[in-house]
MOPAC internal coordinates of N, CA, C and O (Angstrom, degrees):
PM7 1SCF
backbone

  N    0.0000 0     0.00 0     0.00 0    0    0    0
  C    1.4592 1     0.00 0     0.00 0    1    0    0
  C    1.5261 1   108.49 1     0.00 0    2    1    0
  O    1.2310 1   120.78 1   -51.02 1    3    2    1
  N    1.3149 1   116.12 1   128.98 1    3    2    1
  C    1.4585 1   121.90 1   173.86 1    5    3    2
  C    1.5149 1   108.00 1  -116.35 1    6    5    3
  O    1.2310 1   121.33 1   -43.68 1    7    6    5
  N    1.3124 1   115.06 1   136.32 1    7    6    5
  C    1.4515 1   122.60 1  -178.51 1    9    7    6
  C    1.5193 1   108.91 1  -111.53 1   10    9    7
  O    1.2310 1   120.53 1   -46.95 1   11   10    9
  N    1.3277 1   116.59 1   133.05 1   11   10    9
  C    1.4677 1   122.06 1   173.67 1   13   11   10
  C    1.5100 1   107.93 1   -98.52 1   14   13   11
  O    1.2310 1   120.83 1   -49.96 1   15   14   13
  N    1.3319 1   116.02 1   130.04 1   15   14   13
  C    1.4647 1   120.82 1   178.09 1   17   15   14
  C    1.5216 1   108.18 1  -123.85 1   18   17   15
  O    1.2310 1   121.17 1   -63.70 1   19   18   17
  N    1.3346 1   115.37 1   116.30 1   19   18   17
  C    1.4648 1   121.97 1   175.40 1   21   19   18
  C    1.5154 1   107.55 1   -97.39 1   22   21   19
  O    1.2310 1   120.24 1   -50.05 1   23   22   21
  N    1.3132 1   117.15 1   129.95 1   23   22   21
  C    1.4587 1   120.42 1   178.46 1   25   23   22
  C    1.5060 1   110.08 1   179.31 1   26   25   23
  O    1.2310 1   121.26 1    19.29 1   27   26   25
  N    1.3263 1   115.20 1  -160.71 1   27   26   25
  C    1.4599 1   121.10 1   176.18 1   29   27   26
  C    1.5185 1   108.40 1  -126.90 1   30   29   27
  O    1.2310 1   120.84 1   -24.90 1   31   30   29
  N    1.3165 1   116.01 1   155.10 1   31   30   29
  C    1.4631 1   120.84 1  -177.54 1   33   31   30
  C    1.5224 1   111.96 1   -64.37 1   34   33   31
  O    1.2310 1   119.98 1   151.49 1   35   34   33
  N    1.3273 1   117.65 1   -28.51 1   35   34   33
  C    1.4622 1   121.17 1  -178.28 1   37   35   34
  C    1.5267 1   113.70 1   -84.27 1   38   37   35
  O    1.2310 1   119.77 1   165.92 1   39   38   37
  N    1.3149 1   118.04 1   -14.08 1   39   38   37
  C    1.4605 1   121.95 1  -176.75 1   41   39   38
  C    1.5298 1   110.33 1   -73.11 1   42   41   39
  O    1.2310 1   120.56 1   -59.20 1   43   42   41
  N    1.3201 1   116.54 1   120.80 1   43   42   41
  C    1.4724 1   121.49 1  -178.84 1   45   43   42
  C    1.5274 1   112.05 1   -61.81 1   46   45   43
  O    1.2310 1   120.10 1   139.19 1   47   46   45
  N    1.3279 1   117.42 1   -40.81 1   47   46   45
  C    1.4638 1   119.81 1  -179.73 1   49   47   46
  C    1.5319 1   111.38 1   -67.54 1   50   49   47
  O    1.2310 1   120.46 1   146.02 1   51   50   49
  N    1.3207 1   116.73 1   -33.98 1   51   50   49
  C    1.4669 1   120.09 1   176.41 1   53   51   50
  C    1.5294 1   109.33 1   -66.82 1   54   53   51
  O    1.2310 1   120.17 1   138.10 1   55   54   53
  N    1.3238 1   117.28 1   -41.90 1   55   54   53
  C    1.4578 1   121.01 1   177.44 1   57   55   54
  C    1.5340 1   110.78 1   -60.86 1   58   57   55
  O    1.2310 1   120.50 1   140.41 1   59   58   57
  N    1.3368 1   116.66 1   -39.59 1   59   58   57
  C    1.4695 1   120.82 1   178.43 1   61   59   58
  C    1.5316 1   110.64 1   -64.22 1   62   61   59
  O    1.2310 1   120.54 1   139.21 1   63   62   61
  N    1.3308 1   116.57 1   -40.79 1   63   62   61
  C    1.4705 1   120.43 1   179.18 1   65   63   62
  C    1.5226 1   110.72 1   -64.00 1   66   65   63
  O    1.2310 1   120.66 1   134.56 1   67   66   65
  N    1.3185 1   116.35 1   -45.44 1   67   66   65
  C    1.4604 1   120.17 1   179.29 1   69   67   66
  C    1.5307 1   110.65 1   -61.00 1   70   69   67
  O    1.2310 1   120.64 1   136.70 1   71   70   69
  N    1.3232 1   116.38 1   -43.30 1   71   70   69
  C    1.4590 1   121.00 1   179.27 1   73   71   70
  C    1.5369 1   111.39 1   -64.62 1   74   73   71
  O    1.2310 1   120.69 1   137.98 1   75   74   73
  N    1.3302 1   116.29 1   -42.02 1   75   74   73
  C    1.4682 1   121.31 1   179.75 1   77   75   74
  C    1.5270 1   110.97 1   -53.58 1   78   77   75
  O    1.2310 1   120.58 1   129.56 1   79   78   77
  N    1.3332 1   116.49 1   -50.44 1   79   78   77
  C    1.4647 1   119.93 1  -176.89 1   81   79   78
  C    1.5309 1   111.90 1   -75.36 1   82   81   79
  O    1.2310 1   120.34 1   146.70 1   83   82   81
  N    1.3289 1   116.96 1   -33.30 1   83   82   81
  C    1.4675 1   119.97 1   177.83 1   85   83   82
  C    1.5200 1   110.23 1   -63.22 1   86   85   83
  O    1.2310 1   120.41 1   137.21 1   87   86   85
  N    1.3363 1   116.83 1   -42.79 1   87   86   85
  C    1.4658 1   120.97 1   179.99 1   89   87   86
  C    1.5267 1   111.53 1   -61.46 1   90   89   87
  O    1.2310 1   120.21 1   153.57 1   91   90   89
  N    1.3094 1   117.21 1   -26.43 1   91   90   89
  C    1.4644 1   121.92 1  -179.55 1   93   91   90
  C    1.5282 1   112.27 1   -98.61 1   94   93   91
  O    1.2310 1   121.27 1  -171.58 1   95   94   93
  N    1.3280 1   115.18 1     8.42 1   95   94   93
  C    1.4682 1   123.19 1   178.42 1   97   95   94
  C    1.5216 1   112.53 1    56.36 1   98   97   95
  O    1.2310 1   121.54 1  -137.08 1   99   98   97
  N    1.3363 1   114.66 1    42.92 1   99   98   97
  C    1.4577 1   120.78 1   177.85 1  101   99   98
  C    1.5242 1   107.63 1  -105.66 1  102  101   99
  O    1.2310 1   120.93 1   -49.62 1  103  102  101
  N    1.3094 1   115.83 1   130.38 1  103  102  101
  C    1.4573 1   121.57 1  -178.23 1  105  103  102
  C    1.5224 1   110.31 1   -66.40 1  106  105  103
  O    1.2310 1   120.97 1   -47.79 1  107  106  105
  N    1.3306 1   115.76 1   132.21 1  107  106  105
  C    1.4604 1   120.67 1   177.04 1  109  107  106
  C    1.5245 1   109.91 1  -122.99 1  110  109  107
  O    1.2310 1   122.18 1   -28.28 1  111  110  109
  N    1.3077 1   113.42 1   151.72 1  111  110  109
  C    1.4602 1   121.18 1   171.58 1  113  111  110
  C    1.5203 1   105.19 1  -116.74 1  114  113  111
  O    1.2310 1   120.48 1   -67.41 1  115  114  113
  N    1.3311 1   116.69 1   112.59 1  115  114  113
  C    1.4554 1   121.50 1  -178.37 1  117  115  114
  C    1.5236 1   109.83 1   -93.41 1  118  117  115
  O    1.2310 1   120.62 1   -53.36 1  119  118  117
  N    1.3217 1   116.42 1   126.64 1  119  118  117
  C    1.4595 1   121.97 1   176.84 1  121  119  118
  C    1.5173 1   107.06 1  -113.26 1  122  121  119
  O    1.2310 1   120.95 1   -68.71 1  123  122  121
  N    1.3304 1   115.78 1   111.29 1  123  122  121
  C    1.4631 1   121.35 1  -178.92 1  125  123  122
  C    1.5252 1   108.78 1   -81.77 1  126  125  123
  O    1.2310 1   120.81 1   -63.00 1  127  126  125
  N    1.3177 1   116.06 1   117.00 1  127  126  125
  C    1.4651 1   120.78 1  -177.35 1  129  127  126
  C    1.5262 1   112.67 1   -69.44 1  130  129  127
  O    1.2310 1   119.91 1   168.99 1  131  130  129
  N    1.3248 1   117.78 1   -11.01 1  131  130  129
  C    1.4661 1   120.51 1   172.24 1  133  131  130
  C    1.5210 1   111.08 1   -75.00 1  134  133  131
  O    1.2310 1   120.83 1   156.98 1  135  134  133
  N    1.3228 1   116.03 1   -23.02 1  135  134  133
  C    1.4619 1   120.91 1  -175.38 1  137  135  134
  C    1.5232 1   113.77 1  -108.29 1  138  137  135
  O    1.2310 1   120.23 1   148.58 1  139  138  137
  N    1.3276 1   117.17 1   -31.42 1  139  138  137
  C    1.4633 1   120.86 1  -175.22 1  141  139  138
  C    1.5201 1   109.74 1  -137.36 1  142  141  139
  O    1.2310 1   121.21 1   -44.83 1  143  142  141
  N    1.3039 1   115.30 1   135.17 1  143  142  141
  C    1.4626 1   120.60 1   179.40 1  145  143  142
  C    1.5243 1   110.27 1   -84.81 1  146  145  143
  O    1.2310 1   121.03 1   -21.97 1  147  146  145
  N    1.3190 1   115.63 1   158.03 1  147  146  145
  C    1.4593 1   120.82 1   172.70 1  149  147  146
  C    1.5268 1   107.60 1   -79.42 1  150  149  147
  O    1.2310 1   120.74 1   -48.53 1  151  150  149
  N    1.3192 1   116.19 1   131.47 1  151  150  149
  C    1.4620 1   119.77 1  -179.14 1  153  151  150
  C    1.5282 1   110.02 1   -76.91 1  154  153  151
  O    1.2310 1   120.75 1   -14.55 1  155  154  153
  N    1.3067 1   116.16 1   165.45 1  155  154  153
  C    1.4586 1   121.36 1   177.60 1  157  155  154
  C    1.5250 1   110.75 1   -60.42 1  158  157  155
  O    1.2310 1   120.29 1   139.62 1  159  158  157
  N    1.3245 1   117.05 1   -40.38 1  159  158  157
  C    1.4614 1   120.95 1   178.76 1  161  159  158
  C    1.5229 1   111.95 1   -62.99 1  162  161  159
  O    1.2310 1   120.55 1   137.42 1  163  162  161
  N    1.3342 1   116.56 1   -42.58 1  163  162  161
  C    1.4696 1   120.30 1   177.47 1  165  163  162
  C    1.5193 1   110.77 1   -64.91 1  166  165  163
  O    1.2310 1   120.63 1   138.56 1  167  166  165
  N    1.3300 1   116.39 1   -41.44 1  167  166  165
  C    1.4654 1   120.64 1   178.84 1  169  167  166
  C    1.5254 1   110.33 1   -62.32 1  170  169  167
  O    1.2310 1   120.18 1   137.30 1  171  170  169
  N    1.3243 1   117.26 1   -42.70 1  171  170  169
  C    1.4679 1   120.32 1   178.55 1  173  171  170
  C    1.5235 1   111.22 1   -62.48 1  174  173  171
  O    1.2310 1   119.94 1   142.65 1  175  174  173
  N    1.3319 1   117.72 1   -37.35 1  175  174  173
  C    1.4676 1   121.02 1   177.66 1  177  175  174
  C    1.5265 1   110.60 1   -65.10 1  178  177  175
  O    1.2310 1   120.36 1   140.57 1  179  178  177
  N    1.3152 1   116.92 1   -39.43 1  179  178  177
  C    1.4693 1   121.53 1   178.67 1  181  179  178
  C    1.5256 1   110.32 1   -68.79 1  182  181  179
  O    1.2310 1   120.53 1   142.69 1  183  182  181
  N    1.3293 1   116.59 1   -37.31 1  183  182  181
  C    1.4711 1   120.68 1  -179.07 1  185  183  182
  C    1.5271 1   112.75 1   -67.15 1  186  185  183
  O    1.2310 1   119.80 1   164.79 1  187  186  185
  N    1.3161 1   117.99 1   -15.21 1  187  186  185
  C    1.4660 1   119.78 1   174.69 1  189  187  186
  C    1.5252 1   111.15 1   -67.37 1  190  189  187
  O    1.2310 1   120.74 1   157.43 1  191  190  189
  N    1.3250 1   116.20 1   -22.57 1  191  190  189
  C    1.4597 1   121.51 1  -177.48 1  193  191  190
  C    1.5281 1   113.58 1  -105.33 1  194  193  191
  O    1.2310 1   120.27 1   152.03 1  195  194  193
  N    1.3339 1   117.08 1   -27.97 1  195  194  193
  C    1.4564 1   121.17 1  -176.25 1  197  195  194
  C    1.5172 1   110.93 1  -136.35 1  198  197  195
  O    1.2310 1   120.04 1   -38.08 1  199  198  197
  N    1.3364 1   117.54 1   141.92 1  199  198  197
  C    1.4632 1   119.19 1   173.08 1  201  199  198
  C    1.5345 1   109.49 1   -66.01 1  202  201  199
  O    1.2310 1   120.76 1   -30.98 1  203  202  201
  N    1.2969 1   116.15 1   149.02 1  203  202  201
  C    1.4641 1   122.13 1  -176.08 1  205  203  202
  C    1.5361 1   111.83 1   -56.23 1  206  205  203
  O    1.2310 1   120.23 1   147.62 1  207  206  205
  N    1.3279 1   117.17 1   -32.38 1  207  206  205
  C    1.4699 1   121.26 1  -178.11 1  209  207  206
  C    1.5289 1   111.90 1   -64.96 1  210  209  207
  O    1.2310 1   120.05 1   154.11 1  211  210  209
  N    1.3268 1   117.50 1   -25.89 1  211  210  209
  C    1.4624 1   120.93 1  -179.88 1  213  211  210
  C    1.5306 1   112.58 1   -82.50 1  214  213  211
  O    1.2310 1   120.26 1   168.60 1  215  214  213
  N    1.3167 1   117.11 1   -11.40 1  215  214  213
  C    1.4592 1   120.71 1  -176.14 1  217  215  214
  C    1.5176 1   113.52 1   -87.45 1  218  217  215
  O    1.2310 1   119.84 1   161.80 1  219  218  217
  N    1.3237 1   117.91 1   -18.20 1  219  218  217
  C    1.4592 1   120.43 1  -177.11 1  221  219  218
  C    1.5254 1   109.81 1   -94.01 1  222  221  219
  O    1.2310 1   121.17 1   -48.24 1  223  222  221
  N    1.3177 1   115.37 1   131.76 1  223  222  221
  C    1.4596 1   122.05 1  -177.83 1  225  223  222
  C    1.5340 1   109.35 1   -86.94 1  226  225  223
  O    1.2310 1   121.02 1   -85.71 1  227  226  225
  N    1.3210 1   115.65 1    94.29 1  227  226  225
  C    1.4675 1   120.43 1  -176.38 1  229  227  226
  C    1.5239 1   112.76 1   -75.90 1  230  229  227
  O    1.2310 1   120.23 1   175.05 1  231  230  229
  N    1.3226 1   117.17 1    -4.95 1  231  230  229
  C    1.4656 1   120.33 1   178.79 1  233  231  230
  C    1.5233 1   112.08 1  -110.54 1  234  233  231
  O    1.2310 1   120.36 1  -177.43 1  235  234  233
  N    1.3192 1   116.91 1     2.57 1  235  234  233
  C    1.4601 1   121.00 1  -176.76 1  237  235  234
  C    1.5197 1   113.19 1   -81.46 1  238  237  235
  O    1.2310 1   121.74 1   -16.63 1  239  238  237
  N    1.3262 1   114.28 1   163.37 1  239  238  237
  C    1.4727 1   121.79 1  -179.21 1  241  239  238
  C    1.5237 1   112.06 1   -59.53 1  242  241  239
  O    1.2310 1   120.82 1   137.12 1  243  242  241
  N    1.3233 1   116.04 1   -42.88 1  243  242  241
  C    1.4683 1   120.43 1  -175.96 1  245  243  242
  C    1.5245 1   111.08 1   -64.52 1  246  245  243
  O    1.2310 1   120.26 1   138.62 1  247  246  245
  N    1.3210 1   117.11 1   -41.38 1  247  246  245
  C    1.4688 1   122.76 1   179.45 1  249  247  246
  C    1.5292 1   109.53 1   -60.73 1  250  249  247
  O    1.2310 1   121.11 1   134.11 1  251  250  249
  N    1.3304 1   115.49 1   -45.89 1  251  250  249
  C    1.4680 1   120.10 1  -179.19 1  253  251  250
  C    1.5252 1   111.25 1   -70.26 1  254  253  251
  O    1.2310 1   120.41 1   141.31 1  255  254  253
  N    1.3268 1   116.83 1   -38.69 1  255  254  253
  C    1.4681 1   121.31 1   179.62 1  257  255  254
  C    1.5320 1   111.34 1   -60.64 1  258  257  255
  O    1.2310 1   120.74 1   142.98 1  259  258  257
  N    1.3287 1   116.19 1   -37.02 1  259  258  257
  C    1.4651 1   121.08 1  -179.28 1  261  259  258
  C    1.5321 1   112.59 1   -85.91 1  262  261  259
  O    1.2310 1   120.50 1   179.74 1  263  262  261
  N    1.3442 1   116.64 1    -0.26 1  263  262  261
  C    1.4776 1   122.68 1  -179.25 1  265  263  262
  C    1.5239 1   112.28 1    55.97 1  266  265  263
  O    1.2310 1   120.46 1  -144.06 1  267  266  265
  N    1.3120 1   116.73 1    35.94 1  267  266  265
  C    1.4600 1   119.81 1  -177.45 1  269  267  266
  C    1.5213 1   112.86 1   -69.70 1  270  269  267
  O    1.2310 1   120.63 1   160.41 1  271  270  269
  N    1.3256 1   116.40 1   -19.59 1  271  270  269
  C    1.4685 1   118.60 1   178.78 1  273  271  270
  C    1.5212 1   111.56 1   -64.41 1  274  273  271
  O    1.2310 1   119.93 1   163.77 1  275  274  273
  N    1.3253 1   117.74 1   -16.23 1  275  274  273
  C    1.4600 1   122.24 1  -178.95 1  277  275  274
  C    1.5309 1   113.03 1  -104.47 1  278  277  275
  O    1.2310 1   120.10 1  -174.02 1  279  278  277
  N    1.3225 1   117.41 1     5.98 1  279  278  277
  C    1.4634 1   120.49 1  -173.73 1  281  279  278
  C    1.5211 1   111.90 1  -123.68 1  282  281  279
  O    1.2310 1   121.69 1   -23.70 1  283  282  281
  N    1.3110 1   114.37 1   156.30 1  283  282  281
  C    1.4575 1   120.80 1   167.12 1  285  283  282
  C    1.5201 1   105.96 1  -100.30 1  286  285  283
  O    1.2310 1   120.89 1   -46.16 1  287  286  285
  N    1.3330 1   115.91 1   133.84 1  287  286  285
  C    1.4601 1   119.33 1  -176.67 1  289  287  286
  C    1.5218 1   109.63 1  -156.43 1  290  289  287
  O    1.2310 1   121.30 1   -16.22 1  291  290  289
  N    1.3090 1   115.12 1   163.78 1  291  290  289
  C    1.4554 1   122.07 1   175.82 1  293  291  290
  C    1.5318 1   107.19 1   -84.32 1  294  293  291
  O    1.2310 1   120.59 1   -66.31 1  295  294  293
  N    1.3349 1   116.47 1   113.69 1  295  294  293
  C    1.4594 1   121.22 1  -174.15 1  297  295  294
  C    1.5253 1   111.34 1   -60.05 1  298  297  295
  O    1.2310 1   120.58 1   135.46 1  299  298  297
  N    1.3203 1   116.50 1   -44.54 1  299  298  297
  C    1.4666 1   119.64 1  -178.51 1  301  299  298
  C    1.5236 1   111.39 1   -60.06 1  302  301  299
  O    1.2310 1   120.13 1   135.23 1  303  302  301
  N    1.3431 1   117.35 1   -44.77 1  303  302  301
  C    1.4652 1   120.59 1   179.04 1  305  303  302
  C    1.5233 1   111.38 1   -61.92 1  306  305  303
  O    1.2310 1   120.29 1   136.43 1  307  306  305
  N    1.3379 1   117.05 1   -43.57 1  307  306  305
  C    1.4686 1   121.10 1  -179.46 1  309  307  306
  C    1.5238 1   111.06 1   -63.63 1  310  309  307
  O    1.2310 1   120.37 1   138.32 1  311  310  309
  N    1.3394 1   116.90 1   -41.68 1  311  310  309
  C    1.4633 1   119.91 1   179.83 1  313  311  310
  C    1.5244 1   111.37 1   -64.74 1  314  313  311
  O    1.2310 1   120.49 1   140.39 1  315  314  313
  N    1.3282 1   116.67 1   -39.61 1  315  314  313
  C    1.4607 1   120.05 1   178.87 1  317  315  314
  C    1.5259 1   111.47 1   -69.66 1  318  317  315
  O    1.2310 1   120.48 1   146.11 1  319  318  317
  N    1.3424 1   116.68 1   -33.89 1  319  318  317
  C    1.4696 1   120.98 1   178.05 1  321  319  318
  C    1.5219 1   111.61 1   -72.49 1  322  321  319
  O    1.2310 1   120.86 1   141.18 1  323  322  321
  N    1.3278 1   115.97 1   -38.82 1  323  322  321
  C    1.4542 1   120.75 1  -173.06 1  325  323  322
  C    1.5323 1   110.11 1  -135.02 1  326  325  323
  O    1.2310 1   119.86 1   -88.02 1  327  326  325
  N    1.3288 1   117.88 1    91.98 1  327  326  325
  C    1.4629 1   121.07 1  -175.76 1  329  327  326
  C    1.5280 1   114.19 1   -65.39 1  330  329  327
  O    1.2310 1   119.85 1   165.98 1  331  330  329
  N    1.3275 1   117.88 1   -14.02 1  331  330  329
  C    1.4647 1   119.96 1   178.38 1  333  331  330
  C    1.5274 1   111.95 1   -72.73 1  334  333  331
  O    1.2310 1   119.99 1   176.21 1  335  334  333
  N    1.3265 1   117.62 1    -3.79 1  335  334  333
  C    1.4638 1   121.61 1   177.09 1  337  335  334
  C    1.5310 1   112.57 1   -84.17 1  338  337  335
  O    1.2310 1   120.01 1   169.01 1  339  338  337
  N    1.3341 1   117.58 1   -10.99 1  339  338  337
  C    1.4623 1   120.87 1  -178.99 1  341  339  338
  C    1.5181 1   111.80 1   -69.85 1  342  341  339
  O    1.2310 1   121.08 1   -33.66 1  343  342  341
  N    1.3362 1   115.54 1   146.34 1  343  342  341
  C    1.4600 1   121.05 1   166.04 1  345  343  342
  C    1.5231 1   105.51 1   -69.17 1  346  345  343
  O    1.2310 1   120.13 1   -48.98 1  347  346  345
  N    1.3285 1   117.36 1   131.02 1  347  346  345
  C    1.4673 1   120.07 1  -178.43 1  349  347  346
  C    1.5174 1   110.41 1  -124.58 1  350  349  347
  O    1.2310 1   120.12 1   -24.29 1  351  350  349
  N    1.3036 1   117.38 1   155.71 1  351  350  349
  C    1.4535 1   127.09 1    -2.07 1  353  351  350
  C    1.5259 1   111.84 1   -80.66 1  354  353  351
  O    1.2310 1   121.60 1   -25.11 1  355  354  353
  N    1.3107 1   114.54 1   154.89 1  355  354  353
  C    1.4613 1   120.78 1   167.69 1  357  355  354
  C    1.5219 1   104.50 1  -103.69 1  358  357  355
  O    1.2310 1   120.89 1   -61.33 1  359  358  357
  N    1.3234 1   115.90 1   118.67 1  359  358  357
  C    1.4633 1   121.22 1  -175.90 1  361  359  358
  C    1.5258 1   108.18 1  -114.34 1  362  361  359
  O    1.2310 1   121.31 1   -56.46 1  363  362  361
  N    1.3444 1   115.09 1   123.54 1  363  362  361
  C    1.4698 1   120.58 1  -178.96 1  365  363  362
  C    1.5176 1   110.33 1  -119.52 1  366  365  363
  O    1.2310 1   121.74 1   -39.45 1  367  366  365
  N    1.3129 1   114.27 1   140.55 1  367  366  365
  C    1.4656 1   120.72 1   172.40 1  369  367  366
  C    1.5203 1   107.34 1  -146.79 1  370  369  367
  O    1.2310 1   121.03 1     0.80 1  371  370  369
  N    1.2995 1   115.63 1  -179.20 1  371  370  369
  C    1.4662 1   118.99 1   176.45 1  373  371  370
  C    1.5237 1   110.72 1   -67.94 1  374  373  371
  O    1.2310 1   120.34 1   164.15 1  375  374  373
  N    1.3400 1   116.96 1   -15.85 1  375  374  373
  C    1.4660 1   121.94 1  -179.70 1  377  375  374
  C    1.5229 1   113.78 1   -89.48 1  378  377  375
  O    1.2310 1   119.64 1   169.81 1  379  378  377
  N    1.3295 1   118.30 1   -10.19 1  379  378  377
  C    1.4515 1   119.93 1   179.40 1  381  379  378
  C    1.5088 1   112.89 1   146.93 1  382  381  379
  O    1.2310 1   121.77 1    18.13 1  383  382  381
  N    1.3266 1   114.23 1  -161.87 1  383  382  381
  C    1.4606 1   122.28 1  -177.95 1  385  383  382
  C    1.5258 1   107.99 1  -135.80 1  386  385  383
  O    1.2310 1   121.00 1   -38.50 1  387  386  385
  N    1.3299 1   115.69 1   141.50 1  387  386  385
  C    1.4610 1   120.17 1   171.12 1  389  387  386
  C    1.5181 1   108.28 1  -127.96 1  390  389  387
  O    1.2310 1   121.03 1   -24.23 1  391  390  389
  N    1.3225 1   115.64 1   155.77 1  391  390  389
  C    1.4560 1   120.86 1   172.17 1  393  391  390
  C    1.5201 1   107.34 1  -124.40 1  394  393  391
  O    1.2310 1   121.12 1   -38.09 1  395  394  393
  N    1.3287 1   115.46 1   141.91 1  395  394  393
  C    1.4513 1   119.75 1  -177.67 1  397  395  394
  C    1.5190 1   111.26 1    76.85 1  398  397  395
  O    1.2310 1   121.06 1     4.29 1  399  398  397
  N    1.3096 1   115.57 1  -175.71 1  399  398  397
  C    1.4659 1   122.40 1  -179.26 1  401  399  398
  C    1.5214 1   108.72 1   -77.56 1  402  401  399
  O    1.2310 1   120.02 1   -67.06 1  403  402  401
  N    1.3277 1   117.57 1   112.94 1  403  402  401
  C    1.4624 1   122.02 1  -174.53 1  405  403  402
  C    1.5365 1   111.12 1  -140.56 1  406  405  403
  O    1.2310 1   120.16 1  -115.68 1  407  406  405
  N    1.3448 1   117.31 1    64.32 1  407  406  405
  C    1.4611 1   119.58 1  -175.55 1  409  407  406
  C    1.5263 1   113.79 1   -63.00 1  410  409  407
  O    1.2310 1   119.42 1   153.40 1  411  410  409
  N    1.3264 1   118.71 1   -26.60 1  411  410  409
  C    1.4684 1   119.71 1   178.90 1  413  411  410
  C    1.5245 1   111.25 1   -63.03 1  414  413  411
  O    1.2310 1   120.63 1   135.89 1  415  414  413
  N    1.3225 1   116.40 1   -44.11 1  415  414  413
  C    1.4719 1   119.97 1   177.02 1  417  415  414
  C    1.5264 1   110.47 1   -65.39 1  418  417  415
  O    1.2310 1   120.32 1   137.53 1  419  418  417
  N    1.3316 1   117.00 1   -42.47 1  419  418  417
  C    1.4536 1   120.15 1  -178.84 1  421  419  418
  C    1.5227 1   111.10 1   -62.14 1  422  421  419
  O    1.2310 1   120.52 1   141.11 1  423  422  421
  N    1.3373 1   116.62 1   -38.89 1  423  422  421
  C    1.4733 1   120.35 1   178.55 1  425  423  422
  C    1.5261 1   110.60 1   -61.24 1  426  425  423
  O    1.2310 1   120.69 1   139.83 1  427  426  425
  N    1.3278 1   116.28 1   -40.17 1  427  426  425
  C    1.4757 1   119.16 1   179.81 1  429  427  426
  C    1.5298 1   110.72 1   -66.03 1  430  429  427
  O    1.2310 1   119.79 1   151.76 1  431  430  429
  N    1.3237 1   118.01 1   -28.24 1  431  430  429
  C    1.4545 1   121.72 1   179.01 1  433  431  430
  C    1.5229 1   112.23 1   -70.93 1  434  433  431
  O    1.2310 1   120.56 1   145.22 1  435  434  433
  N    1.3298 1   116.54 1   -34.78 1  435  434  433
  C    1.4705 1   119.73 1  -172.25 1  437  435  434
  C    1.5232 1   112.63 1   -93.16 1  438  437  435
  O    1.2310 1   119.47 1   179.16 1  439  438  437
  N    1.3158 1   118.61 1    -0.84 1  439  438  437
  C    1.4732 1   120.58 1   178.22 1  441  439  438
  C    1.5016 1   111.04 1   -73.61 1  442  441  439
  O    1.2310 1   120.10 1   180.00 1  443  442  441

């Protein structure tokens, strides 16, 4: 089993996800959203599990920096333009997708 983790190195929840799988000796592929954007295909795969509105971090620094709370915009376009707007970590496996810190779901994956 290989786990994909999308996030940033500074994100505490992303660090917790990486540690969770490392402690269980599960191979992870870390995608740093500061370096690589999520593709449209990856976003569509994530949207099968979560509505687009749940993927944008409305309380994050990037959202506030861009003053998005005062604008109407297409969420999908903004997320593709600026991957730092995603709620992180986004954890993908063959068993599904989670957003944010969700160790209960991850435990069910590794059983």
